[in-house]
All heavy atoms as an XYZ file, in Angstrom:
761
protein
N      -7.096     12.716     -8.429
C      -5.805     13.174     -8.954
C      -4.820     13.264     -7.720
O      -5.269     13.516     -6.673
C      -5.853     14.516     -9.639
C      -4.572     14.912    -10.186
S      -4.731     16.406    -11.267
C      -4.197     17.662    -10.188
N      -3.705     12.867     -7.928
C      -2.687     12.873     -6.830
C      -1.687     14.043     -7.176
O      -1.104     14.015     -8.217
C      -1.937     11.588     -6.643
C      -2.789     10.538     -6.313
C      -0.879     11.737     -5.605
C      -2.362      9.186     -6.229
N      -1.524     14.946     -6.234
C      -0.575     16.055     -6.407
C       0.602     15.834     -5.448
O       0.309     15.404     -4.369
C      -1.326     17.435     -6.009
O      -2.443     17.568     -6.895
C      -0.472     18.694     -6.235
N       1.771     16.154     -5.862
C       2.929     16.210     -5.045
C       3.452     17.468     -4.790
O       3.383     18.412     -5.747
C       4.082     15.398     -5.701
C       3.805     13.778     -5.754
C       4.987     13.011     -5.932
O       6.108     13.474     -5.531
O       4.833     11.882     -6.459
N       3.788     17.774     -3.512
C       4.271     19.142     -3.241
C       5.212     18.990     -2.101
O       5.374     18.013     -1.448
C       3.093     20.002     -2.811
O       3.530     21.382     -2.657
C       2.573     19.533     -1.335
N       6.108     20.044     -1.978
C       7.128     20.195     -0.950
C       6.497     20.577      0.357
O       5.379     21.067      0.349
C       8.254     21.030     -1.324
O       7.741     22.474     -1.233
N       7.139     20.238      1.452
C       6.542     20.608      2.775
C       6.415     22.153      2.834
O       5.391     22.610      3.439
C       7.566     20.116      3.942
N       7.376     22.855      2.296
C       7.269     24.334      2.415
C       6.087     24.773      1.528
O       5.244     25.666      2.110
C       8.599     24.940      1.875
C       8.539     26.438      1.754
C       9.733     24.628      2.813
N       5.912     24.375      0.410
C       4.880     24.679     -0.430
C       3.481     24.348      0.175
O       2.590     25.165      0.088
C       5.038     24.106     -1.835
O       3.876     24.428     -2.605
N       3.477     23.129      0.788
C       2.231     22.652      1.479
C       1.894     23.720      2.524
O       0.690     24.095      2.669
C       2.473     21.190      2.050
C       1.208     20.777      2.804
C       0.154     20.325      2.138
C       1.292     20.673      4.192
C      -0.966     19.847      2.727
C       0.210     20.291      4.850
C      -0.938     19.797      4.197
N       2.875     24.044      3.319
C       2.654     25.011      4.515
C       2.085     26.362      3.963
O       1.164     26.931      4.511
C       3.939     25.126      5.225
C       3.759     25.919      6.578
C       5.034     25.876      7.454
N       6.224     25.955      6.687
C       7.204     24.961      6.731
N       6.943     23.856      7.457
N       8.350     25.135      6.105
N       2.642     26.832      2.859
C       2.193     28.149      2.271
C       0.862     27.947      1.605
O       0.114     29.077      1.554
C       3.299     28.498      1.283
C       4.560     28.822      1.857
C       5.684     29.034      0.716
O       5.513     28.774     -0.357
N       6.934     29.651      1.163
N       0.454     26.824      1.090
C      -0.803     26.742      0.391
C      -1.824     25.743      1.056
O      -2.527     25.144      0.425
C      -0.573     26.166     -0.974
C       0.328     27.153     -1.771
O       0.061     28.346     -1.931
N       1.596     26.757     -2.012
N      -1.815     25.598      2.384
C      -2.633     24.720      2.983
C      -4.032     24.832      2.740
O      -4.753     23.898      2.429
C      -2.339     24.806      4.598
C      -3.193     23.923      5.454
C      -2.966     22.481      5.180
C      -2.822     24.184      6.891
N      -4.632     26.090      2.807
C      -6.026     26.282      2.541
C      -6.426     25.775      1.169
O      -7.419     25.133      1.065
N      -5.646     26.174      0.210
C      -5.946     25.745     -1.206
C      -5.936     24.089     -1.294
O      -6.821     23.518     -1.893
C      -4.972     26.314     -2.177
C      -5.107     25.889     -3.728
C      -3.979     26.466     -4.475
O      -3.374     27.524     -4.199
O      -3.677     25.741     -5.457
N      -4.944     23.538     -0.670
C      -4.768     22.173     -0.670
C      -5.905     21.351      0.014
O      -6.355     20.264     -0.383
C      -3.388     21.603     -0.356
C      -2.371     22.083     -1.339
S      -0.689     21.416     -0.942
C       0.158     22.419     -2.125
N      -6.371     21.989      1.095
C      -7.496     21.387      1.841
C      -8.703     21.419      0.895
O      -9.620     20.495      0.974
C      -7.705     22.205      3.118
C      -6.784     21.840      4.336
C      -7.162     22.797      5.515
C      -7.020     20.402      4.784
N      -8.884     22.522      0.179
C     -10.024     22.568     -0.645
C      -9.930     21.585     -1.834
O     -10.814     20.883     -2.111
C     -10.099     24.053     -1.350
C     -10.648     25.057     -0.303
O     -11.311     24.706      0.569
N     -10.344     26.263     -0.586
N      -8.740     21.384     -2.400
C      -8.524     20.285     -3.315
C      -8.983     18.963     -2.877
O      -9.638     18.232     -3.562
C      -7.002     20.225     -3.590
C      -6.519     20.883     -4.892
C      -5.125     20.647     -5.174
O      -4.261     21.158     -4.445
N      -4.846     19.744     -6.047
N      -8.560     18.709     -1.568
C      -8.935     17.365     -1.024
C     -10.481     17.309     -0.573
O     -11.120     16.287     -1.009
C      -8.083     17.082      0.156
C      -8.528     15.818      0.947
C      -6.539     16.947     -0.186
N     -10.925     18.337     -0.054
C     -12.312     18.320      0.347
C     -13.456     18.385     -0.703
O     -14.227     17.636     -0.780
C     -12.610     19.507      1.251
C     -14.001     19.500      1.778
C     -14.309     20.658      2.775
O     -13.366     21.641      2.896
N     -15.438     20.740      3.321
N     -13.076     19.216     -1.765
C     -14.097     19.414     -2.847
C     -13.875     18.532     -4.132
O     -14.760     18.147     -4.768
C     -14.194     20.916     -3.136
C     -14.741     21.587     -1.925
C     -13.863     22.694     -1.386
C     -15.919     21.435     -1.400
C     -14.329     23.345     -0.283
C     -16.374     22.109     -0.285
C     -15.557     23.095      0.273
O     -16.007     23.686      1.284
N     -12.599     18.326     -4.543
C     -12.280     17.640     -5.672
C     -11.912     16.163     -5.360
O     -11.672     15.390     -6.179
C     -11.196     18.363     -6.341
C     -11.746     19.625     -7.025
C     -10.713     20.460     -7.786
N      -9.499     19.656     -8.260
C      -8.300     20.276     -8.577
N      -8.259     21.502     -8.537
N      -7.328     19.553     -9.030
N     -11.817     15.810     -4.065
C     -11.420     14.489     -3.610
C     -10.043     14.110     -4.088
O      -9.766     12.863     -4.424
C     -12.456     13.476     -3.926
C     -13.747     13.880     -3.469
N     -14.083     13.908     -2.030
C     -14.991     14.362     -3.979
C     -15.407     14.223     -1.899
N     -15.914     14.571     -3.068
N      -9.143     15.025     -4.353
C      -7.786     14.768     -4.694
C      -6.959     14.401     -3.543
O      -7.477     14.475     -2.329
C      -7.193     15.956     -5.302
C      -7.751     16.384     -6.737
O      -8.512     15.633     -7.257
O      -7.457     17.482     -7.100
N      -5.811     13.853     -3.712
C      -4.837     13.580     -2.617
C      -3.570     14.421     -2.914
O      -3.174     14.749     -3.976
C      -4.560     12.066     -2.615
O      -5.700     11.302     -2.372
N      -2.947     14.651     -1.829
C      -1.634     15.472     -1.850
C      -0.643     14.776     -1.122
O      -0.716     14.388      0.074
C      -1.804     16.825     -1.240
C      -0.562     17.674     -1.270
C      -2.840     17.733     -1.874
N       0.418     14.387     -1.833
C       1.618     13.805     -1.252
C       2.652     14.851     -0.918
O       3.004     15.625     -1.703
C       2.260     12.710     -2.203
C       3.519     12.188     -1.579
C       1.311     11.699     -2.613
N       3.028     14.846      0.398
C       3.993     16.016      0.883
C       5.342     15.331      0.930
O       5.646     14.349      1.643
C       3.518     16.430      2.245
C       2.068     16.909      2.139
C       4.354     17.570      2.756
C       1.267     16.874      3.391
N       6.273     16.012      0.224
C       7.682     15.518      0.275
C       8.516     16.456      1.068
O       8.238     17.651      1.090
C       8.272     15.657     -1.339
C       7.411     14.762     -2.266
O       7.201     13.559     -1.801
N       7.128     15.075     -3.366
N       9.569     15.866      1.655
C      10.532     16.602      2.445
C      11.947     16.132      1.913
O      12.195     14.883      1.973
C      10.405     16.256      4.015
C      11.157     17.216      4.784
C      10.732     17.032      6.234
C      11.615     18.011      7.145
N      11.240     17.744      8.492
N      12.746     16.990      1.478
C      14.044     16.662      0.944
C      13.885     15.713     -0.236
O      14.656     14.697     -0.433
C      14.958     16.034      2.019
C      15.279     17.022      3.119
O      15.316     18.307      2.865
O      15.486     16.610      4.294
N      12.836     15.881     -1.030
C      12.454     15.154     -2.138
C      11.962     13.680     -1.897
O      11.718     12.960     -2.834
N      11.574     13.368     -0.679
C      11.018     11.986     -0.289
C       9.820     12.218      0.251
O       9.484     13.127      1.052
C      12.033     11.397      0.737
C      13.394     11.096      0.173
C      14.187     10.464      1.271
C      15.646     10.294      0.776
N      16.639      9.915      1.787
N       8.789     11.418     -0.074
C       7.411     11.469      0.414
C       7.408     11.132      1.941
O       7.967     10.164      2.386
C       6.632     10.439     -0.455
C       7.588      9.553     -1.020
C       8.897     10.283     -1.153
N       6.861     12.028      2.663
C       6.744     11.817      4.174
C       5.327     11.768      4.659
O       5.106     11.299      5.859
C       7.589     12.802      4.862
C       9.050     12.789      4.610
C       7.076     14.245      4.590
N       4.356     12.169      3.874
C       3.052     12.239      4.402
C       2.040     12.399      3.320
O       2.452     12.839      2.139
C       2.724     13.391      5.467
N       0.704     12.237      3.471
C      -0.221     12.465      2.501
C      -1.478     13.036      3.124
O      -1.880     12.710      4.189
C      -0.645     11.144      1.781
N      -2.084     13.901      2.308
C      -3.403     14.553      2.749
C      -4.459     13.903      1.874
O      -4.397     14.090      0.611
C      -3.241     16.056      2.599
C      -4.591     16.888      2.962
C      -4.822     16.675      4.496
C      -4.440     18.237      2.584
N      -5.353     13.195      2.558
C      -6.400     12.551      1.748
C      -7.763     12.814      2.240
O      -7.905     13.321      3.450
C      -6.206     10.980      1.734
C      -4.937     10.601      1.133
C      -6.305     10.424      3.190
N      -8.713     12.701      1.429
C     -10.169     12.838      1.818
C     -10.550     12.022      2.946
O     -10.040     10.851      3.155
C     -10.981     12.526      0.604
C     -12.542     12.645      0.848
O     -12.988     13.726      0.712
O     -13.117     11.568      1.289
N     -11.337     12.638      3.975
C     -11.644     11.813      5.144
C     -12.340     10.485      4.912
O     -12.071      9.563      5.666
C     -12.523     12.670      6.139
N     -13.112     10.440      3.855
C     -13.861      9.142      3.514
C     -12.824      8.129      3.093
O     -12.931      6.963      3.416
C     -14.918      9.517      2.535
C     -16.161     10.103      2.940
C     -17.127     10.361      1.910
N     -16.696     11.284      0.926
C     -17.115     11.473     -0.219
N     -18.166     10.760     -0.604
N     -16.561     12.347     -1.105
N     -11.852      8.611      2.350
C     -10.809      7.648      1.810
C     -10.027      7.124      2.953
O      -9.653      5.961      3.083
C      -9.921      8.395      0.733
C      -8.701      7.533      0.301
C      -9.183      6.195     -0.267
C      -7.919      8.357     -0.808
N      -9.652      8.079      3.872
C      -8.903      7.699      5.043
C      -9.666      6.727      5.844
O      -9.110      5.660      6.293
C      -8.634      8.910      5.921
C      -7.767      8.606      7.140
C      -6.441      8.174      7.009
C      -8.341      8.607      8.340
C      -5.712      7.827      8.096
C      -7.593      8.421      9.491
C      -6.275      8.032      9.355
N     -10.859      6.797      6.059
C     -11.761      5.857      6.750
C     -11.779      4.456      6.058
O     -11.672      3.476      6.755
C     -13.143      6.338      6.897
C     -14.087      5.501      7.825
C     -13.422      5.200      9.227
O     -12.770      6.124      9.821
O     -13.577      4.010      9.733
N     -11.845      4.465      4.745
C     -11.825      3.239      3.985
C     -10.504      2.514      4.219
O     -10.424      1.364      4.399
C     -12.005      3.512      2.507
C     -13.512      3.866      2.171
C     -13.759      3.969      0.676
N     -13.222      2.867     -0.071
C     -12.774      2.880     -1.353
N     -12.749      4.121     -1.950
N     -12.392      1.897     -2.048
N      -9.376      3.253      4.120
C      -8.059      2.801      4.367
C      -7.943      2.151      5.749
O      -7.460      0.999      5.949
C      -7.014      3.815      4.160
C      -6.898      4.260      2.680
C      -5.638      3.382      4.561
C      -6.045      5.589      2.386
N      -8.394      2.919      6.718
C      -8.463      2.276      8.058
C      -9.210      1.009      8.212
O      -8.801      0.069      8.866
C      -8.984      3.311      9.110
C      -8.026      4.432      9.342
C      -8.549      5.571     10.247
N      -8.865      4.915     11.593
C      -9.502      5.510     12.462
N     -10.069      6.657     12.288
N      -9.664      4.890     13.574
N     -10.331      0.911      7.594
C     -11.241     -0.337      7.589
C     -10.482     -1.494      7.020
O     -10.459     -2.618      7.360
C     -12.533     -0.137      6.922
C     -13.577      0.589      7.911
C     -14.959      0.501      7.395
N     -15.179      0.741      5.990
C     -15.548      2.049      5.473
N     -15.615      3.044      6.325
N     -15.535      2.218      4.235
N      -9.859     -1.133      5.718
C      -9.020     -2.227      4.930
C      -7.866     -2.693      5.859
O      -7.650     -3.910      5.831
C      -8.609     -1.611      3.728
C      -9.757     -1.396      2.724
S      -9.220     -0.602      1.180
C      -8.250     -1.812      0.459
N      -7.192     -1.730      6.535
C      -6.141     -2.139      7.388
C      -6.529     -3.054      8.500
O      -5.872     -3.996      8.680
C      -5.394     -0.920      8.058
C      -4.246     -1.235      8.889
C      -3.062     -1.780      8.096
O      -2.679     -1.147      7.108
N      -2.528     -2.878      8.472
N      -7.652     -2.765      9.076
C      -8.155     -3.594     10.206
C      -8.556     -5.094      9.588
O      -8.214     -6.006     10.192
C      -9.411     -3.037     10.902
N      -9.121     -5.157      8.466
C      -9.510     -6.353      7.807
C      -8.270     -7.166      7.329
O      -8.140     -8.266      7.571
C     -10.388     -6.093      6.509
C     -11.786     -5.689      6.976
C     -12.613     -5.263      5.821
N     -12.639     -6.196      4.644
C     -13.029     -5.943      3.451
N     -13.568     -4.546      3.218
N     -13.006     -6.725      2.460
N      -7.161     -6.345      6.880
C      -6.010     -7.085      6.525
C      -5.275     -7.632      7.771
O      -4.826     -8.765      7.716
C      -5.096     -6.079      5.790
C      -3.807     -6.556      5.526
C      -3.564     -7.425      4.318
C      -2.622     -6.269      6.254
C      -2.407     -7.887      3.980
C      -1.353     -6.775      5.810
C      -1.310     -7.593      4.700
N      -5.254     -6.943      8.850
C      -4.587     -7.350     10.094
C      -5.400     -8.608     10.610
O      -4.759     -9.558     11.040
C      -4.666     -6.269     11.159
C      -3.729     -5.099     10.848
O      -2.841     -5.219     10.008
O      -3.869     -4.030     11.504
N      -6.699     -8.582     10.538
C      -7.560     -9.810     10.961
C      -7.143    -10.961     10.043
O      -6.984    -12.086     10.547
C      -8.980     -9.446     10.946
N      -7.098    -10.765      8.793
C      -6.740    -11.961      7.856
C      -5.354    -12.409      8.214
O      -5.129    -13.680      8.241
C      -6.749    -11.401      6.492
C      -6.458    -12.401      5.316
C      -7.382    -13.582      5.434
C      -6.527    -11.694      4.021
N      -4.376    -11.492      8.421
C      -3.061    -11.892      8.775
C      -2.970    -12.826     10.029
O      -2.301    -13.766     10.143
C      -2.087    -10.847      8.916
S      -1.675     -9.984      7.381
N      -3.716    -12.384     10.971
C      -3.885    -13.155     12.219
C      -4.473    -14.552     12.037
O      -3.931    -15.597     12.563
C      -4.584    -12.409     13.292
C      -3.910    -11.320     13.868
C      -4.885    -10.460     14.856
O      -5.969    -10.688     14.992
N      -4.273     -9.458     15.458
N      -5.487    -14.654     11.132
C      -6.113    -15.903     10.761
C      -5.056    -16.758     10.150
O      -5.082    -18.051     10.446
C      -7.260    -15.726      9.932
C      -8.499    -15.258     10.743
C      -9.734    -14.985      9.938
N     -10.037    -16.199      9.099
C     -10.727    -16.136      7.926
N     -11.203    -14.951      7.593
N     -11.060    -17.215      7.347
N      -4.301    -16.300      9.189
C      -3.351    -17.065      8.476
C      -2.195    -17.501      9.451
O      -1.844    -18.688      9.333
C      -2.791    -16.255      7.344
C      -3.760    -15.968      6.290
C      -1.572    -16.842      6.665
C      -3.439    -15.019      5.160
N      -1.818    -16.587     10.286
C      -0.733    -16.916     11.232
C      -1.139    -18.052     12.148
O      -0.437    -18.990     12.391
C      -0.392    -15.729     12.046
C       0.807    -15.981     12.969
C       1.179    -14.725     13.691
O       0.942    -13.533     13.255
O       1.588    -14.855     14.905
N      -2.368    -18.013     12.685
C      -2.820    -18.953     13.561
C      -3.042    -20.411     12.837
O      -2.880    -21.406     13.375
C      -4.131    -18.668     14.314
O      -5.108    -18.468     13.399
N      -3.436    -20.309     11.496
C      -3.665    -21.472     10.777
C      -2.372    -22.205     10.462
O      -2.357    -23.449     10.234
N      -1.286    -21.472     10.482
C       0.020    -22.142     10.088
C       0.898    -22.121     11.364
O       2.184    -22.545     11.171
C       0.724    -21.292      8.947
C       0.066    -21.592      7.607
C      -0.974    -20.705      7.157
C       0.413    -22.733      6.880
C      -1.563    -21.008      5.964
C      -0.131    -22.998      5.653
C      -1.179    -22.110      5.239
N       0.409    -21.924     12.468
C       1.255    -21.874     13.698
C       2.019    -23.209     13.950
O       3.012    -23.182     14.530
C       0.418    -21.598     14.990
N       1.424    -24.298     13.598
C       2.005    -25.626     13.790
C       3.027    -26.048     12.804
O       3.685    -27.049     12.973
C       0.923    -26.638     13.989
O       0.111    -26.836     12.693
N       3.096    -25.259     11.718
C       4.029    -25.652     10.702
C       5.462    -25.070     10.984
O       5.568    -23.892     11.198
C       3.575    -25.005      9.305
C       4.512    -25.265      8.197
C       2.218    -25.549      8.875
N       6.477    -25.840     10.923
C       7.777    -25.398     11.218
C       8.214    -24.213     10.170
O       7.885    -24.373      9.069
C       8.659    -26.613     11.115
C       7.895    -27.791     11.301
C       6.435    -27.263     10.684
N       8.935    -23.282     10.767
C       9.233    -22.067      9.833
C      10.019    -22.584      8.618
O       9.671    -22.071      7.490
C      10.084    -21.084     10.630
C      10.456    -19.858      9.900
C      11.191    -18.968     10.624
O      11.300    -18.948     11.865
O      11.695    -17.930     10.028
N      10.887    -23.461      8.748
C      11.691    -23.959      7.577
C      10.804    -24.535      6.492
O      10.965    -24.285      5.421
C      12.812    -24.937      7.996
N       9.779    -25.350      6.957
C       8.917    -25.961      6.074
C       8.052    -24.981      5.315
O       7.766    -25.030      4.069
C       8.001    -27.001      6.709
C       8.799    -28.225      7.203
O       9.958    -28.362      6.823
O       8.185    -29.048      8.075
N       7.474    -23.954      6.128
C       6.785    -22.885      5.515
C       7.477    -22.124      4.429
O       7.064    -21.839      3.422
N       8.701    -21.772      4.850
C       9.498    -20.963      3.891
C       9.941    -21.723      2.631
O       9.876    -21.217      1.521
C      10.831    -20.472      4.593
C      10.686    -19.349      5.608
C      12.011    -19.117      6.346
C      10.156    -18.198      5.039
N      10.222    -23.086      2.801
C      10.491    -23.930      1.686
C       9.168    -24.010      0.705
O       9.243    -23.914     -0.550
C      10.794    -25.365      2.096
N       8.019    -24.078      1.244
C       6.785    -24.175      0.490
C       6.569    -22.676     -0.172
O       6.186    -22.755     -1.397
C       5.616    -24.324      1.434
C       4.295    -24.753      0.702
C       3.226    -25.181      1.623
O       3.620    -25.866      2.598
O       2.045    -25.062      1.205
N       6.724    -21.696      0.483
C       6.681    -20.312     -0.152
C       7.651    -20.115     -1.322
O       7.314    -19.699     -2.310
C       6.822    -19.229      0.810
C       5.746    -19.181      1.848
C       7.061    -17.873      0.137
C       5.951    -18.270      3.122
N       8.870    -20.627     -1.063
C       9.888    -20.512     -2.173
C       9.580    -21.247     -3.279
O       9.783    -20.913     -4.424
C      11.285    -20.818     -1.690
C      11.838    -19.701     -0.752
O      11.566    -18.580     -0.910
N      12.564    -20.066      0.217
N       9.000    -22.579     -3.146
C       8.568    -23.383     -4.187
C       7.405    -22.780     -4.986
O       7.404    -22.768     -6.140
C       8.147    -24.772     -3.660
N       6.487    -22.166     -4.351
C       5.367    -21.479     -4.995
C       5.871    -20.264     -5.798
O       5.473    -20.129     -6.990
C       4.326    -20.989     -3.943
N       6.910    -19.612     -5.268
C       7.426    -18.404     -6.009
C       8.090    -18.854     -7.262
O       7.875    -18.386     -8.376
C       8.351    -17.555     -5.070
C       7.538    -16.823     -4.118
C       9.179    -16.675     -5.992
C       8.452    -16.264     -3.020
N       8.931    -20.027     -7.114
C       9.598    -20.566     -8.343
C       8.776    -20.974     -9.359
O       8.919    -20.751    -10.527
C      10.599    -21.743     -7.844
C      11.653    -21.229     -6.930
O      12.094    -20.036     -6.993
O      12.280    -22.116     -6.284
N       7.566    -21.718     -8.947
C       6.550    -22.205     -9.852
C       5.997    -20.986    -10.559
O       5.893    -21.040    -11.834
C       5.548    -22.879     -9.041
C       4.456    -23.523     -9.971
C       4.591    -24.592    -10.791
C       3.235    -22.712     -9.947
C       3.502    -24.923    -11.588
C       2.207    -23.028    -10.720
C       2.294    -24.211    -11.636
N       5.559    -19.890     -9.942
C       4.904    -18.834    -10.587
C       5.923    -18.117    -11.550
O       5.451    -17.679    -12.567
C       4.394    -17.874     -9.482
C       3.115    -18.361     -8.833
C       2.027    -18.598     -9.760
O       1.788    -17.838    -10.731
O       1.244    -19.641     -9.528
N       7.171    -18.053    -11.140
C       8.109    -17.276    -11.883
C       8.354    -18.193    -13.223
O       8.493    -17.501    -14.378
C       9.516    -17.157    -11.280
C       9.343    -15.945    -10.230
C      10.616    -15.785     -9.513
N      10.537    -14.671     -8.657
C      11.360    -14.425     -7.650
N      12.385    -15.181     -7.323
N      11.222    -13.354     -6.848
N       8.453    -19.536    -13.176
C       8.630    -20.297    -14.340
C       7.343    -20.171    -15.201
O       7.512    -20.207    -16.490
C       8.840    -21.797    -13.797
N       6.158    -20.167    -14.598
C       5.022    -20.008    -15.391
C       4.960    -18.675    -16.157
O       4.592    -18.646    -17.369
C       3.710    -20.034    -14.455
C       2.408    -20.334    -15.048
C       2.424    -21.635    -15.765
C       1.410    -20.310    -13.989
N       5.426    -17.554    -15.457
C       5.522    -16.268    -16.138
C       6.485    -16.197    -17.282
O       6.353    -15.758    -18.301
C       5.908    -15.252    -15.108
N       7.733    -16.940    -17.004
C       8.658    -17.049    -18.087
C       8.138    -17.802    -19.272
O       8.305    -17.433    -20.499
C       9.976    -17.667    -17.668
C      10.693    -16.698    -16.786
C      12.309    -17.369    -16.498
N      12.224    -18.557    -15.792
C      12.210    -18.666    -14.383
N      12.292    -17.609    -13.719
N      12.135    -19.795    -13.774
N       7.447    -18.859    -19.074
C       6.926    -19.754    -20.089
C       5.871    -18.903    -20.939
O       5.861    -18.983    -22.086
C       6.231    -20.906    -19.462
O       5.515    -21.648    -20.440
N       4.992    -18.056    -20.206
C       3.983    -17.257    -20.858
C       4.641    -16.207    -21.735
O       4.209    -15.938    -22.820
C       3.094    -16.577    -19.840
O       2.397    -17.654    -19.223
N       5.859    -15.669    -21.272
C       6.392    -14.673    -22.035
C       7.132    -15.146    -23.207
O       7.144    -14.444    -24.187
C       7.557    -13.953    -21.079
N       7.607    -16.348    -23.176
C       8.195    -16.916    -24.368
C       7.142    -17.189    -25.471
O       7.555    -17.216    -26.521
C       9.035    -18.279    -24.040
C      10.147    -18.092    -23.217
C      10.879    -19.314    -22.803
C      12.143    -19.065    -21.902
N      12.753    -20.413    -21.599
N       5.939    -17.576    -24.969
C       4.895    -17.876    -26.083
C       4.487    -16.676    -26.860
O       3.898    -16.825    -27.817
C       3.732    -18.486    -25.324
C       4.077    -19.889    -24.836
C       2.860    -20.592    -24.039
C       3.252    -21.858    -23.583
N       2.089    -22.528    -22.860
N       4.738    -15.447    -26.323
C       4.252    -14.270    -27.048
C       5.228    -13.982    -28.086
O       5.467    -13.648    -29.020
C       4.281    -13.010    -26.025
C       3.299    -13.227    -24.991
C       3.236    -12.002    -24.078
N       2.732    -12.457    -22.766
C       2.979    -11.694    -21.722
N       3.591    -10.536    -21.773
N       2.435    -12.044    -20.565
């Protein structure tokens, strides 16, 4: 479960929220001025997120090096063509319903 709280409330109830995260494996989103600024998550989840970030960064580097010789304009044109194709496909599927 994800709980949202203000920074002031978080500060006042830190112990209770740590217990929520530690024992119930919940997450707490901390808002400041109505906007999310931080999250308190279980340490195991945080470690998974860090591993996923490292894998994502490595994948991005592989993709970048694979397309390093493609001119930027050509790459953007190909991306835009793929987006247009998928949007047309989605519109076509929506009309069939």
